[in-house]
C-alpha positions as CSV (number, residue, x, y, z in Angstrom):
1,X,35.3,34.7,5.1
2,X,37.4,31.6,5.0
3,X,36.1,28.6,3.0
4,X,37.6,26.2,5.5
5,X,37.0,25.9,9.2
6,X,39.6,25.5,12.0
7,X,39.6,21.7,11.9
8,X,41.6,21.7,8.6
9,X,44.3,23.9,9.9
10,X,44.8,21.7,12.9
11,X,45.0,18.6,10.7
12,X,47.4,20.3,8.2
13,X,49.7,20.9,11.1
14,X,49.7,17.3,12.1
15,X,52.1,14.7,10.7
16,X,50.9,13.1,7.4
17,X,49.6,9.5,7.8
18,X,52.0,6.7,6.9
19,X,51.6,4.8,3.7
20,X,51.2,1.6,5.6
21,X,48.0,3.0,7.1
22,X,46.6,4.3,3.8
23,X,44.0,2.1,2.0
24,X,45.2,1.1,-1.5
25,X,42.3,-0.1,-3.6
26,X,44.2,-1.2,-6.7
27,X,47.5,-0.7,-8.4
28,X,46.0,-0.4,-11.9
29,X,44.5,2.8,-13.4
30,X,40.9,2.5,-14.6
31,X,38.5,4.6,-16.6
32,X,35.6,6.5,-14.8
33,X,33.0,4.1,-16.2
34,X,34.6,1.4,-14.3
35,X,34.0,3.2,-11.0
36,X,30.7,1.2,-10.6
37,X,32.6,-2.0,-10.3
38,X,34.4,-0.7,-7.3
39,X,31.5,1.1,-5.6
40,X,31.5,-1.0,-2.4
41,X,35.2,0.0,-1.7
42,X,34.8,3.6,-3.0
43,X,31.7,4.1,-0.9
44,X,33.8,3.8,2.3
45,X,36.2,6.4,0.9
46,X,33.3,8.6,0.0
47,X,32.0,8.5,3.5
48,X,35.4,9.4,4.8
49,X,35.5,12.4,2.5
50,X,32.1,13.5,3.6
51,X,33.2,13.4,7.3
52,X,36.4,15.4,6.4
53,X,34.3,18.0,4.5
54,X,32.0,18.4,7.4
55,X,34.9,19.1,9.7
56,X,36.9,21.2,7.3
57,X,34.4,23.3,5.3
58,X,32.7,26.5,6.4
59,X,29.2,25.0,6.0
60,X,27.3,28.3,6.3
61,X,29.3,29.7,3.4
62,X,29.0,26.4,1.5
63,X,25.1,26.6,1.4
64,X,25.4,30.0,-0.4
65,X,28.0,29.0,-3.0
66,X,27.0,28.6,-6.7
67,X,27.3,25.0,-7.9
68,X,30.3,25.9,-10.1
69,X,32.3,27.4,-7.3
70,X,31.4,24.6,-4.9
71,X,32.5,22.0,-7.6
72,X,35.8,23.8,-8.0
73,X,36.7,23.7,-4.3
74,X,35.5,20.1,-3.9
75,X,37.6,18.9,-6.9
76,X,40.7,20.4,-5.4
77,X,39.9,18.9,-2.0
78,X,39.1,15.4,-3.4
79,X,42.3,15.5,-5.5
80,X,44.4,16.3,-2.3
81,X,42.6,13.6,-0.4
82,X,43.2,10.9,-3.1
83,X,46.8,11.9,-3.3
84,X,47.3,11.8,0.5
85,X,45.6,8.5,0.9
86,X,47.3,6.8,-2.0
87,X,44.0,5.9,-3.7
88,X,44.7,4.7,-7.2
89,X,42.4,6.9,-9.3
90,X,43.4,8.6,-12.5
91,X,42.5,12.2,-13.3
92,X,39.2,11.4,-15.0
93,X,38.2,9.1,-12.2
94,X,39.0,11.8,-9.7
95,X,36.8,14.2,-11.6
96,X,33.9,11.7,-11.6
97,X,34.4,10.9,-7.9
98,X,34.4,14.6,-7.1
99,X,31.3,15.2,-9.2
100,X,29.4,12.5,-7.3
101,X,30.4,14.1,-4.0
102,X,29.2,17.5,-5.2
103,X,25.8,16.0,-6.2
104,X,25.5,14.5,-2.7
105,X,26.5,17.7,-1.0
106,X,23.8,19.6,-2.9
107,X,21.4,16.7,-2.0
108,X,21.2,15.5,1.6
109,X,24.8,15.8,2.7
110,X,26.5,13.0,4.6
111,X,23.6,10.5,4.3
112,X,23.3,10.9,0.5
113,X,25.6,7.9,-0.1
114,X,23.4,5.8,2.2
115,X,20.3,6.8,0.3
116,X,22.0,5.6,-2.9
117,X,23.3,2.3,-1.4
118,X,20.9,-0.5,-2.4
119,X,22.0,-2.6,0.6
120,X,20.6,-0.1,3.1
121,X,17.0,-0.5,4.1
122,X,16.7,2.0,7.0
123,X,18.7,5.0,8.0
124,X,18.4,6.0,11.7
125,X,19.9,9.2,12.9
126,X,20.0,9.9,16.6
127,X,21.3,13.4,17.0
128,X,24.0,15.0,14.9
129,X,26.8,12.5,15.9
130,X,25.2,9.1,15.7
131,X,23.8,7.2,12.6
132,X,22.8,3.6,12.3
133,X,21.7,1.7,9.2
134,X,19.8,-1.6,8.7
135,X,21.3,-4.0,6.3
136,X,19.6,-7.4,5.7
137,X,17.5,-7.0,8.9
138,X,20.4,-6.1,11.3
139,X,21.5,-2.7,12.6
140,X,25.0,-1.4,12.2
141,X,26.5,1.9,13.4
142,X,28.2,4.0,10.8
143,X,30.9,6.6,11.0
144,X,28.7,9.2,9.4
145,X,28.1,12.4,11.4
146,X,26.9,16.0,11.0
147,X,29.0,19.0,12.0
148,X,26.5,20.0,14.7
149,X,22.8,20.2,15.4
150,X,22.3,23.2,13.1
151,X,23.8,21.2,10.2
152,X,21.5,18.3,10.8
153,X,18.5,20.7,11.0
154,X,19.4,22.2,7.6
155,X,19.4,18.7,6.0
156,X,16.1,17.9,7.8
157,X,14.4,21.1,6.5
158,X,15.6,20.3,3.0
159,X,14.0,16.8,3.2
160,X,10.6,17.9,4.6
161,X,10.4,21.0,2.3
162,X,10.3,18.6,-0.7
163,X,7.0,17.3,0.6
164,X,5.7,20.7,1.5
165,X,6.0,20.0,5.2
166,X,7.8,22.0,8.0
167,X,9.3,21.1,11.3
168,X,10.1,23.4,14.2
169,X,9.2,23.8,17.9
170,X,5.6,24.5,17.0
171,X,5.4,21.4,14.9
172,X,8.2,19.1,16.2
173,X,7.1,15.9,14.5
174,X,6.5,15.3,10.8
175,X,6.2,12.5,8.2
176,X,7.4,13.2,4.7
177,X,8.3,11.4,1.5
178,X,11.5,11.9,-0.5
179,X,11.3,12.1,-4.3
180,X,12.5,8.4,-4.6
181,X,9.6,7.3,-2.4
182,X,11.6,6.8,0.8
183,X,9.5,7.6,3.9
184,X,10.9,10.0,6.5
185,X,9.9,10.6,10.1
186,X,11.4,13.5,12.0
187,X,11.3,14.5,15.6
188,X,13.1,17.6,16.9
189,X,13.3,19.5,20.2
190,X,11.4,19.8,22.5
191,X,10.0,16.3,22.0
192,X,13.5,14.9,21.0
193,X,15.4,15.8,24.2
194,X,18.9,14.9,22.9
195,X,18.6,16.5,19.5
196,X,16.8,15.7,16.2
197,X,15.8,12.1,15.5
198,X,15.4,11.0,11.8
199,X,14.1,7.7,10.6
200,X,14.2,6.9,6.9
201,X,12.6,3.9,5.4
202,X,14.0,3.3,2.0
203,X,12.2,1.5,-0.8
204,X,13.7,-0.5,-3.7
205,X,13.5,1.1,-7.1
206,X,11.7,-2.1,-8.3
207,X,9.3,-3.6,-5.7
208,X,9.8,-7.3,-4.9
209,X,7.6,-9.6,-6.9
210,X,5.9,-12.6,-5.4
211,X,8.3,-14.8,-7.3
212,X,11.2,-13.1,-5.7
213,X,9.7,-13.5,-2.3
214,X,9.4,-17.2,-2.9
215,X,13.1,-17.4,-4.0
216,X,14.0,-15.6,-0.7
217,X,12.0,-18.2,1.3
218,X,9.5,-15.7,2.6
219,X,6.6,-17.9,1.6
220,X,6.2,-21.3,-0.2
221,X,4.4,-21.9,-3.6
222,X,1.2,-23.5,-2.0
223,X,0.7,-20.3,0.1
224,X,1.2,-18.2,-3.1
225,X,-1.5,-20.3,-4.9
226,X,-4.0,-19.6,-2.1
227,X,-3.2,-15.9,-1.9
228,X,-3.4,-15.6,-5.7
229,X,-6.8,-17.3,-5.7
230,X,-8.0,-15.0,-2.9
231,X,-6.9,-11.8,-4.7
232,X,-8.1,-12.8,-8.2
233,X,-11.4,-14.1,-6.6
234,X,-12.0,-10.7,-4.9
235,X,-11.6,-11.9,-1.3
236,X,-10.9,-9.0,1.0
237,X,-7.9,-9.4,3.2
238,X,-5.7,-7.7,5.8
239,X,-2.0,-8.0,6.0
240,X,-0.8,-7.7,9.6
241,X,2.5,-7.5,11.4
242,X,4.9,-5.4,13.4
243,X,7.0,-2.4,12.4
244,X,9.3,-3.3,9.5
245,X,7.9,-6.8,9.1
246,X,7.3,-6.4,5.4
247,X,3.5,-5.6,5.3
248,X,3.9,-3.0,2.5
249,X,6.2,-5.3,0.5
250,X,3.7,-8.2,0.6
251,X,0.8,-5.9,-0.3
252,X,2.7,-4.6,-3.3
253,X,3.5,-8.1,-4.4
254,X,-0.1,-9.3,-4.0
255,X,-1.3,-6.4,-6.2
256,X,0.3,-8.3,-9.1
257,X,-2.6,-10.8,-8.9
258,X,-5.3,-8.1,-9.5
259,X,-6.7,-8.3,-13.0
260,X,-5.5,-5.6,-15.3
261,X,-8.9,-4.3,-16.2
262,X,-9.7,-3.3,-12.6
263,X,-9.5,0.3,-11.3
264,X,-7.6,0.6,-7.9
265,X,-7.7,3.6,-5.6
266,X,-4.9,3.7,-2.9
267,X,-5.1,5.8,0.2
268,X,-2.1,6.5,2.4
269,X,-0.7,8.8,5.1
270,X,2.6,9.0,3.1
271,X,2.6,7.4,-0.3
272,X,4.8,4.2,-0.3
273,X,2.7,1.6,-2.1
274,X,4.0,0.8,-5.6
275,X,1.2,-1.4,-6.9
276,X,2.2,-3.5,-9.9
277,X,-0.8,-2.4,-12.0
278,X,-1.3,0.4,-14.6
279,X,-4.8,1.7,-13.6
280,X,-4.0,3.0,-10.1
281,X,-5.2,6.3,-8.6
282,X,-3.2,7.4,-5.5
283,X,-4.3,9.7,-2.8
284,X,-2.4,11.0,0.2
285,X,-3.5,12.7,3.5
286,X,-2.5,16.3,4.3
287,X,-1.7,17.8,7.7
288,X,-3.2,21.1,8.9
289,X,-1.3,24.3,8.0
290,X,0.2,26.7,10.5
291,X,-3.3,28.1,11.2
292,X,-4.6,24.7,11.9
293,X,-6.6,24.5,8.7
294,X,-6.7,22.4,5.6
295,X,-6.2,19.0,7.1
296,X,-7.3,16.1,5.0
297,X,-7.8,12.9,7.0
298,X,-7.6,9.4,5.8
299,X,-11.3,9.0,6.5
300,X,-12.1,11.9,4.2
301,X,-10.1,10.1,1.4
302,X,-11.8,6.8,1.9
303,X,-15.2,8.5,1.6
304,X,-14.1,10.4,-1.5
305,X,-12.7,7.2,-3.0
306,X,-16.2,5.7,-3.0
307,X,-17.2,8.4,-5.6
308,X,-14.3,7.6,-7.9
309,X,-15.7,4.3,-9.3
310,X,-13.1,2.0,-7.8
311,X,-13.2,-1.7,-8.2
312,X,-11.0,-2.1,-5.2
313,X,-9.8,0.3,-2.4
314,X,-6.4,-0.3,-0.9
315,X,-5.7,1.6,2.4
316,X,-1.9,1.6,3.1
317,X,-2.5,1.3,6.8
318,X,-5.6,1.4,8.9
319,X,-4.8,3.4,12.1
320,X,-8.0,5.0,13.3
321,X,-11.6,5.9,12.5
322,X,-11.1,5.3,8.8
323,X,-11.4,1.5,9.6
324,X,-15.2,2.0,9.8
325,X,-15.4,3.5,6.3
326,X,-13.1,0.8,4.9
327,X,-15.3,-1.9,6.3
328,X,-18.4,-0.2,4.8
329,X,-16.6,-0.1,1.4
330,X,-15.8,-3.8,1.6
331,X,-19.4,-4.6,2.4
332,X,-21.0,-2.4,-0.4
333,X,-19.6,-3.7,-3.6
334,X,-15.8,-3.3,-3.2
335,X,-14.8,-6.9,-2.4
336,X,-11.2,-7.7,-2.9
337,X,-10.1,-4.5,-1.1
338,X,-6.9,-4.7,1.0
339,X,-5.2,-2.9,3.9
340,X,-2.5,-3.4,6.4
341,X,-2.6,-3.1,10.2
342,X,0.0,-3.1,13.0
343,X,-0.7,-6.2,15.1
344,X,1.2,-9.2,16.4
345,X,-1.4,-11.9,15.8
346,X,-4.7,-12.4,13.9
347,X,-6.6,-12.1,17.2
348,X,-4.8,-8.9,18.0
349,X,-5.6,-7.5,14.6
350,X,-9.3,-8.2,15.1
351,X,-9.2,-6.4,18.5
352,X,-7.5,-3.4,17.0
353,X,-10.1,-3.3,14.2
354,X,-12.9,-3.2,16.8
355,X,-11.2,-0.4,18.7
356,X,-10.6,1.6,15.5
357,X,-14.2,1.2,14.3
358,X,-15.3,2.4,17.8
359,X,-13.2,5.6,17.2
360,X,-15.6,6.6,14.4
361,X,-18.1,7.5,17.1
362,X,-21.0,5.6,15.4
363,X,-23.9,4.2,17.5
364,X,-22.8,0.6,17.1
365,X,-22.7,-2.2,19.7
366,X,-19.7,-4.5,20.0
367,X,-21.8,-7.3,18.4
368,X,-22.6,-5.1,15.4
369,X,-19.0,-4.0,15.0
370,X,-17.9,-7.7,15.0
371,X,-20.6,-8.5,12.5
372,X,-19.3,-5.8,10.2
373,X,-15.7,-7.1,10.4
374,X,-16.8,-10.8,9.9
375,X,-18.8,-9.8,6.8
376,X,-16.2,-7.6,5.3
377,X,-12.9,-9.4,5.8
378,X,-12.2,-13.0,4.8
379,X,-8.4,-13.5,5.1
380,X,-5.8,-12.4,7.6
381,X,-2.2,-12.7,6.4
382,X,0.5,-12.3,9.1
383,X,4.1,-11.3,8.4
384,X,7.0,-11.1,10.9
385,X,10.6,-10.0,11.1
386,X,12.4,-12.9,12.8
387,X,15.3,-12.6,15.2
388,X,17.8,-13.3,12.5
389,X,16.5,-10.2,10.6
390,X,14.7,-12.2,7.9
391,X,11.1,-11.4,7.0
392,X,8.6,-14.2,6.5
393,X,4.9,-14.8,6.2
394,X,4.2,-16.7,9.4
395,X,0.4,-17.3,9.3
396,X,-2.6,-17.3,7.0
397,X,-6.0,-17.4,8.7
398,X,-9.6,-17.3,7.5
399,X,-12.5,-15.4,9.2
400,X,-15.3,-18.0,9.2
401,X,-18.1,-15.7,10.5
402,X,-19.7,-15.0,13.9
403,X,-20.0,-17.7,16.5
404,X,-22.0,-16.5,19.5
405,X,-21.0,-12.9,19.0
406,X,-17.3,-13.8,18.7
407,X,-15.5,-13.7,15.4
408,X,-14.5,-17.2,14.2
409,X,-11.0,-17.7,12.9
410,X,-9.3,-20.8,11.5
411,X,-5.6,-21.0,10.7
412,X,-4.8,-22.4,7.3
413,X,-1.0,-22.2,7.0
414,X,1.7,-21.4,9.6
415,X,5.5,-21.2,9.8
416,X,7.1,-23.3,12.5
417,X,10.4,-22.1,13.9
418,X,12.7,-25.0,14.5
419,X,16.3,-24.1,15.3
420,X,19.0,-21.5,14.7
421,X,22.1,-22.5,12.8
422,X,25.7,-21.6,13.7
423,X,25.5,-18.5,11.4
424,X,22.6,-17.2,13.4
425,X,20.0,-18.0,10.7
426,X,16.6,-19.2,12.0
427,X,15.4,-22.3,10.3
428,X,11.9,-23.7,10.0
429,X,9.2,-25.0,7.7
430,X,5.7,-24.1,6.5
431,X,2.9,-26.4,7.3
432,X,-0.8,-26.7,6.6
433,X,-3.2,-27.1,9.5
434,X,-5.5,-29.3,7.5
435,X,-8.3,-26.8,7.5
436,X,-9.6,-26.0,3.9
437,X,-10.7,-22.4,3.3
438,X,-14.4,-21.9,3.0
439,X,-14.0,-19.2,0.4
440,X,-12.6,-21.7,-2.2
441,X,-16.1,-22.5,-3.3
442,X,-16.8,-18.8,-4.0
443,X,-13.6,-18.3,-6.1
444,X,-14.5,-21.3,-8.3
445,X,-17.0,-18.9,-10.0
446,X,-13.9,-17.1,-11.3
447,X,-12.5,-20.3,-12.8
448,X,-10.0,-20.6,-10.0
449,X,-9.1,-23.9,-8.3
450,X,-6.6,-24.6,-5.5
451,X,-5.5,-28.3,-5.2
452,X,-6.6,-30.1,-2.1
453,X,-3.1,-31.4,-1.7
454,X,-2.0,-27.9,-0.6
455,X,-3.9,-28.4,2.7
456,X,-2.4,-31.7,3.6
457,X,-1.1,-31.4,7.2
458,X,1.1,-34.5,6.8
459,X,3.9,-32.8,4.9
460,X,5.8,-29.6,5.0
461,X,5.3,-27.1,2.2
């Protein structure tokens, strides 16, 4: 069986590319440990090599090769490529470059460089021949492709197998988590009519701290002071926003305000929270097996968490009936618990909570559901991904209680969008509404005080 496919033979017969079209990175030889300094340039070359390998190699044979044999062929191939493209790498650098490519081929194939690229936040694959990435809030199409649908499916199965999941016609949709914490969602035929769809949400090796979010302009110091007081003072809160708006990032950052002596229990569909505390117990749901048995729902985990002596319970995202148990926990000695929810405004978040509590099939009237929400949650923190791709906190609101069977909400801080500059960046300022949170009197018992000047509506924050 030939190691190469027909594409290489066709290209070998074609005229060699001219030197003028060949990218020359540098005229000076460097040692392999200096490759890191040139990673942005070499990444593009690496992606080109991946594409060539996909076209040239017999992939069915490649999957069965021992690592040593694969490394031998890849080293020869990379050496030929470097020579043909006039890339200035010495022999040791070529060896290091080839070794990286072998590691990536054994990993997740063509997208492995993207998984290692810290500038990429999301990887979106639409079929075997189309791949987009999100960089700094904006989508860009890449030149990455898979040989065919079968090649993409092999990579998909490798991803989901790590999490003990499977994907096929009988289970065409799956959520999984890669070893580095990245979240993967996959849809294959028949629900994906044009071929497999893969969405990968990457996470930074080090979660963003609240200080870093302030530096990035996501929220101003007075808002940080209020959120810090709320978390340290055991005020239960909900972070709300749309997909990719930064809910999990903010929740991770807020966990830094939880006192070190407290025990946290986190509950998620796919683990992505990286709370900045030592005493954290993490639990994750489990789908049913092929016989339809063994499912562990989020509601089951919330109930179990109550038996684990938690000081606070953090639910990665409330999506359904578990909202009822979450509210019960907040109302029965677990103040300061937190969760996130998909919603576009504080009012939308409250409506969604009402609907989710109703899904628990408990004999409760709408008025009693609203009473549970108003008693359990004190703060609603909204984040948003803006048109320029930036992510900001846009509103902080307090639930003030029930008012004629309606939940009372007062906004405390908001972000006002003002104009877009020539570079396409949206500009604006944070403002206080003048309303002072009622829970500030409660947190004074913890020795926490927030200056009244923070709530002055006459100045921007």
